[in-house]
C-alpha positions as CSV (number, residue, x, y, z in Angstrom):
1,X,5.7,-11.1,28.6
2,X,8.1,-13.4,26.7
3,X,10.9,-12.2,24.5
4,X,10.2,-10.3,21.3
5,X,10.8,-13.4,19.2
6,X,7.8,-14.9,20.8
7,X,5.5,-12.1,19.8
8,X,3.3,-13.2,16.9
9,X,3.4,-9.7,15.4
10,X,7.2,-9.8,15.3
11,X,7.1,-13.3,13.6
12,X,4.6,-12.1,11.0
13,X,6.8,-9.1,10.4
14,X,9.7,-11.4,9.6
15,X,7.4,-13.4,7.3
16,X,6.3,-10.2,5.6
17,X,9.9,-9.2,5.0
18,X,10.6,-12.5,3.3
19,X,7.5,-12.0,1.1
20,X,8.7,-8.5,0.1
21,X,12.1,-9.7,-0.8
22,X,10.3,-12.2,-3.1
23,X,8.3,-9.4,-4.7
24,X,11.5,-7.4,-5.2
25,X,13.0,-10.4,-7.0
26,X,10.2,-10.1,-9.6
27,X,10.9,-6.4,-10.3
28,X,13.1,-5.2,-13.1
29,X,16.8,-4.6,-12.3
30,X,16.3,-0.8,-12.8
31,X,14.1,-0.9,-9.6
32,X,16.9,-2.3,-7.5
33,X,17.9,1.1,-6.1
34,X,14.4,2.6,-6.4
35,X,11.1,1.1,-5.4
36,X,12.7,-2.2,-4.3
37,X,15.2,-0.6,-2.0
38,X,12.4,1.5,-0.4
39,X,10.1,-1.6,0.1
40,X,12.9,-3.7,1.6
41,X,13.8,-0.9,4.1
42,X,10.1,-0.4,5.1
43,X,9.6,-4.2,5.5
44,X,12.8,-4.7,7.6
45,X,11.8,-1.7,9.7
46,X,8.6,-3.4,11.0
47,X,10.1,-6.3,13.0
48,X,13.2,-4.3,13.8
49,X,11.3,-1.6,15.5
50,X,9.2,-4.1,17.4
51,X,12.4,-5.8,18.6
52,X,14.1,-2.5,19.5
53,X,11.1,-1.2,21.4
54,X,10.6,-4.4,23.3
55,X,14.3,-4.5,24.4
56,X,14.1,-0.9,25.7
57,X,12.3,-2.5,28.8
58,X,10.0,0.5,29.0
59,X,6.3,0.3,28.2
60,X,6.2,3.9,26.9
61,X,9.1,3.4,24.6
62,X,7.7,0.0,23.4
63,X,4.5,1.9,22.5
64,X,6.5,4.5,20.6
65,X,8.5,2.0,18.6
66,X,5.4,0.0,17.8
67,X,4.0,3.2,16.4
68,X,7.1,3.6,14.2
69,X,6.6,0.0,13.0
70,X,3.0,0.7,12.1
71,X,4.1,3.8,10.1
72,X,6.6,1.6,8.3
73,X,3.9,-0.9,7.5
74,X,1.7,1.9,6.1
75,X,4.6,3.1,4.0
76,X,5.1,-0.5,2.7
77,X,1.4,-0.8,1.9
78,X,1.7,2.3,-0.3
79,X,4.8,1.0,-2.0
80,X,3.1,-2.4,-2.7
81,X,0.1,-0.6,-4.2
82,X,2.4,1.5,-6.4
83,X,4.2,-1.8,-7.5
84,X,0.8,-3.3,-8.4
85,X,-0.1,-0.3,-10.5
86,X,3.3,0.1,-12.3
87,X,4.0,-3.7,-12.7
88,X,0.6,-5.5,-12.9
89,X,2.3,-8.8,-13.6
90,X,4.1,-8.8,-10.2
91,X,2.0,-10.6,-7.6
92,X,1.8,-8.4,-4.4
93,X,-1.4,-9.9,-3.0
94,X,0.1,-12.1,-0.3
95,X,2.3,-9.3,0.8
96,X,-0.6,-6.9,1.0
97,X,-2.7,-9.4,2.9
98,X,0.0,-10.1,5.5
99,X,0.8,-6.5,5.8
100,X,-2.8,-5.7,6.6
101,X,-2.8,-8.4,9.2
102,X,0.4,-7.0,10.8
103,X,-1.0,-3.5,10.8
104,X,-4.1,-4.8,12.7
105,X,-2.0,-6.6,15.2
106,X,0.2,-3.6,15.7
107,X,-2.8,-1.3,16.2
108,X,-4.2,-3.7,18.8
109,X,-0.8,-3.9,20.6
110,X,-0.5,-0.1,20.6
111,X,-3.9,0.2,22.2
112,X,-2.9,-2.2,24.9
113,X,0.4,-0.4,25.5
114,X,-1.2,3.1,25.6
115,X,0.2,5.0,28.5
């Protein structure tokens, strides 16, 4: 397997993080330390956990960290849905679509890595 930066799921996780930062820029300033902070942390967690697990050089640990990344993606999905409901003028569709794709890719990778 190539390095973690060559993994499509990691690359899409980086793209997702950029999209989420764009969503956060549309939110009111009072959300900077609330919903925005939570979404940024969850988004950053996805590619970060993929990278950390990959670098552990252990299939079992990579599997574990991909599970954490998947959990962060689910957390982010929830936060994006909340954003859509509270701030209907903020466009979260692209972020939700890419997040769904990342979750599917992670689920597939986790199945392949299953001990």
